[in-house]
C-alpha positions in Angstrom: 0.0 0.0 0.0 1.4 3.4 -1.0 -0.1 6.9 -0.5 0.0 9.9 -2.7 -0.2 13.3 -1.0 -1.1 16.4 -3.1 1.0 19.4 -1.8 -0.1 23.0 -1.4 2.7 25.5 -1.7 3.5 29.2 -2.4 6.1 28.5 -5.0 8.9 27.9 -2.5 7.6 26.7 0.9 5.2 23.8 1.6 2.1 25.0 3.3 1.3 24.2 7.0 -1.9 22.4 5.8 0.2 20.0 3.7 2.5 19.2 6.6 -0.6 18.4 8.7 -2.1 16.3 5.9 1.2 14.4 5.8 0.8 13.4 9.4 -2.6 11.9 8.5 -1.1 10.2 5.4 1.6 8.6 7.4 -1.0 7.3 9.8 -2.3 5.1 7.0 0.8 3.0 7.6 2.2 3.1 4.1 5.0 4.8 2.3 4.1 8.4 1.3 4.9 10.0 -2.1 4.3 13.8 -2.4 3.1 15.4 -5.6 4.4 18.9 -6.2 3.2 20.8 -9.2 4.6 23.8 -11.1 7.6 24.7 -8.9 11.1 23.2 -8.6 11.9 25.1 -5.3 8.7 23.7 -3.7 9.7 20.2 -4.7 13.1 20.7 -3.0 11.3 21.9 0.1 8.9 18.9 0.0 11.9 16.5 -0.3 13.0 17.6 3.2 9.7 16.6 4.9 10.0 13.9 7.5 8.8 10.4 6.6 8.3 10.6 2.8 9.7 8.1 0.4 9.9 10.3 -2.7 8.7 13.5 -4.4 7.0 13.6 -7.8 7.6 16.9 -9.4 5.3 18.1 -12.3 6.9 21.3 -13.5 4.8 21.7 -16.6 3.4 25.2 -16.9 -0.2 23.9 -17.1 0.0 22.9 -13.4 1.6 26.1 -12.1 -1.7 27.7 -10.9 -3.4 24.5 -9.7 -6.3 24.6 -12.2 -8.6 21.8 -11.1 -9.2 20.0 -14.5 -5.6 19.5 -15.7 -4.4 18.7 -12.2 -7.1 16.1 -11.7 -6.1 14.6 -15.0 -2.5 14.4 -13.9 -3.5 12.7 -10.6 -5.6 10.2 -12.4 -2.7 9.4 -14.7 -0.5 8.8 -11.7 -3.1 7.0 -9.6 -2.3 3.4 -10.7 0.2 2.3 -8.0 -1.5 4.2 -5.1 -4.0 2.8 -2.7 -4.8 6.2 -1.2 -4.7 9.8 -2.4 -4.7 12.4 0.2 -5.0 16.2 0.1 -5.5 18.9 2.8 -9.1 20.2 3.0 -8.0 23.5 1.6 -9.4 25.4 -1.3 -7.2 23.5 -3.7 -7.7 20.1 -2.2 -11.5 20.5 -2.1 -11.4 21.8 -5.7 -9.3 19.0 -7.2 -10.1 15.8 -5.3 -13.8 15.5 -6.1 -12.9 15.6 -9.8 -10.4 12.8 -9.2 -12.9 10.8 -7.4 -15.4 11.1 -10.2 -12.8 10.2 -12.8 -11.7 7.1 -10.8 -15.4 6.2 -10.0 -14.7 6.0 -6.2 -16.1 7.9 -3.3 -14.3 10.7 -1.6 -14.2 10.9 2.2 -14.1 14.6 3.1 -12.8 16.4 6.2 -11.2 13.4 7.8 -10.4 14.1 11.5 -9.0 10.7 12.5 -7.4 7.7 10.8 -8.8 4.7 12.6 -7.3 2.1 10.2 -6.2 2.1 6.5 -9.8 1.7 5.5 -11.7 3.4 8.3 -11.9 7.1 9.1 -13.8 9.6 11.3 -15.3 12.8 9.9 -17.7 15.4 11.3 -21.2 15.7 10.1 -24.2 18.0 10.9 -21.9 21.0 11.2 -19.6 19.2 13.6 -22.4 18.1 16.0 -21.8 14.4 15.3 -18.9 12.3 14.2 -19.3 9.7 11.5 -17.2 6.6 11.2 -16.7 5.6 7.6 -15.3 2.3 6.3 -14.4 2.3 2.6 -14.3 -0.8 0.5 -13.1 1.1 -2.6 -9.8 0.0 -4.1 -8.5 3.5 -3.8 -9.2 5.8 -0.8 -9.5 9.5 -1.6 -9.3 11.7 1.5 -9.4 15.3 2.3 -8.0 16.0 5.7 -9.2 18.6 8.2 -5.9 20.0 9.1 -6.9 21.7 12.3 -6.8 18.4 14.2 -3.4 17.1 13.1 0.1 18.1 14.1 2.3 19.5 11.3 5.0 17.1 10.2 8.5 18.6 10.7 11.5 18.5 8.3 13.5 15.3 8.4 17.2 14.6 8.7 17.6 13.5 5.1 16.3 14.5 1.7 14.0 12.2 -0.3 14.6 11.7 -4.0 12.8 13.8 -6.6 11.4 12.3 -9.7 9.8 14.1 -12.7 6.1 13.4 -13.2 5.0 13.0 -16.8 2.4 15.6 -17.8 -1.0 14.2 -18.6 -3.2 15.3 -21.5 -4.9 18.6 -20.8 -8.7 18.4 -20.9 -8.6 21.9 -22.3 -11.7 23.1 -20.5 -10.1 25.7 -18.2 -7.4 28.4 -18.6 -5.6 30.7 -16.2 -6.5 34.3 -16.6 -5.0 36.1 -13.7 -4.7 36.4 -9.9 -4.5 38.9 -7.1 -2.1 38.0 -4.4 -3.0 39.3 -0.9 0.0 40.0 1.2 -0.7 39.5 4.9 1.1 41.5 7.6 -0.2 39.1 10.3 -0.4 35.3 10.5 -2.4 33.3 8.0 -5.8 32.4 9.5 -5.6 28.6 9.5 -2.1 28.6 10.9 -2.5 31.3 13.5 -2.2 30.5 17.2 -4.4 33.5 18.2 -7.5 34.7 16.2 -9.8 37.6 16.9 -13.0 37.6 14.8 -15.7 40.1 14.5 -19.4 39.8 13.6 -22.1 41.8 11.9 -22.6 43.8 15.2 -19.5 45.8 14.4 -21.6 47.5 11.8 -18.9 48.6 9.2 -15.6 47.8 7.7 -14.1 50.9 9.5 -15.1 49.3 12.8 -13.0 46.3 12.1 -10.1 48.6 11.5 -10.8 50.8 14.5 -11.7 48.2 17.1 -10.4 44.8 16.0 -7.1 45.6 14.2 -5.3 47.3 17.1 -5.9 44.3 19.4 -4.9 41.8 16.7 -1.6 43.8 16.2 -0.8 43.7 19.9 -1.6 40.0 20.3 0.1 39.0 17.0 -3.2 37.5 16.0 -4.9 36.8 12.7 -8.2 38.5 12.0 -11.4 36.6 11.2 -15.0 37.3 10.6 -18.4 35.6 10.7 -20.2 34.9 7.4 -22.7 37.7 8.2 -19.9 40.2 8.5 -18.4 39.0 5.2 -21.7 39.1 3.4 -22.3 42.6 4.6 -19.0 43.7 3.2 -17.3 44.4 6.5 -14.5 41.9 6.0 -12.9 40.1 3.0 -13.9 36.5 2.0 -10.7 35.0 3.1 -11.4 36.1 6.7 -14.5 34.0 7.0 -14.5 31.4 9.7 -17.2 28.7 9.7 -18.7 25.8 7.9 -18.6 27.6 4.5 -15.4 29.4 5.4 -12.2 28.3 7.1 -12.0 25.8 9.9 -9.6 26.9 12.6 -8.4 25.6 16.0 -6.0 28.2 17.5 -4.8 28.3 21.1 -7.0 31.4 21.6 -10.1 32.4 19.7 -11.7 35.8 20.6 -15.3 36.2 19.2 -16.4 39.8 19.2 -20.1 40.6 18.4 -20.7 37.0 17.1 -23.9 35.4 18.3 -22.7 31.9 17.6 -24.7 30.5 14.7 -24.1 26.8 14.2 -22.3 27.4 11.0 -19.8 29.6 12.7 -19.3 27.3 15.6 -18.5 24.4 13.2 -15.4 26.4 12.1 -13.9 27.3 15.5 -15.3 25.2 18.3 -12.1 23.1 18.5 -10.1 26.1 19.6 -8.3 25.5 22.9 -9.6 28.6 24.6 -12.6 30.6 23.4 -13.4 34.1 24.6 -16.7 35.6 23.7 -17.7 39.3 23.9 -21.3 40.1 23.2 -24.0 42.3 24.7 -26.6 39.5 24.5 -26.1 37.2 27.5 -28.3 34.6 25.8 -26.1 34.4 22.7 -25.3 30.7 21.8 -21.6 31.6 21.7 -21.5 31.7 25.5 -22.5 28.0 25.6 -19.1 26.9 24.3 -17.0 29.9 25.5 -14.4 29.3 28.2 -14.7 33.0 29.1 -17.6 35.3 28.4 -17.8 39.0 28.7 -21.3 40.6 28.4 -21.3 44.2 27.3 -21.0 46.8 24.6 -18.1 45.8 22.3 -17.5 49.5 21.4 -16.7 50.2 25.1 -15.0 46.9 26.0 -12.6 46.7 23.1 -11.0 50.1 23.7 -10.6 49.1 27.4 -9.0 45.8 26.3 -6.7 47.7 23.9 -5.6 50.0 26.7 -4.9 47.1 29.0 -2.8 45.3 26.4 -0.8 48.5 25.9 0.2 48.7 29.5 3.7 47.3 30.4 3.7 44.0 32.2 4.4 44.2 35.9 
């Protein structure tokens, strides 16, 4: 049994989500090969990961931007010797692997949170309110891994060999037009140890800047938002935490003006410590919060900002 892991990268470094998916892939108990597309430096970085047998490098330009259709065709062309194909449950993984599953005519098991055995897995259902145990009889197991519950695999002491991967025939049904790269001055949301998120109660984009951003800067935290805040235009899409956004599990999660809809809770309730600030003492967020503060966020956040600015005794 051998496992193929699809790597996410930024052109040079392997993503934290891929390192966590590698931990899950190794739990299958088989040698792991890593597929890196479009970047020789990223392939070199992947070769340093602990516990992999080799790296497959597909440097053809058609794979550089992770377009789902040509990448799915590539994975299918490589799938023959592999008993499992694994990807982190990121935007890329969730975009590509369902297409691979359809082309191979096998089921995909999404958002795996535990490897019970090579053919049995646990995954959350009903917005995380229940855990489903799935046993697959398919010849090939296709898994996307919820990275918030696995530890990131470190670099190893040796470098795995890198082999070129032969390009597959391009289906020719999608082309790359352009992209806008967002440069972050603070930690990336899914990898952050501290997150402060705001809800629709903030009332405007300027309120995020005025009340949330100074605290995020002092804590070295990532900034998040509820879907309601994103839909209202107060925060960008890539800040959204929840069932239809990003699933996070930081050491500290501060929810400001977020009532705690079940969709939002599904994306953050595995956080180690949850702090809720809301003027409604009946808000559902308080049911899962470790610490709750009832009051007007427009008064409480400036006070918190001042306290954080004081020198430590």
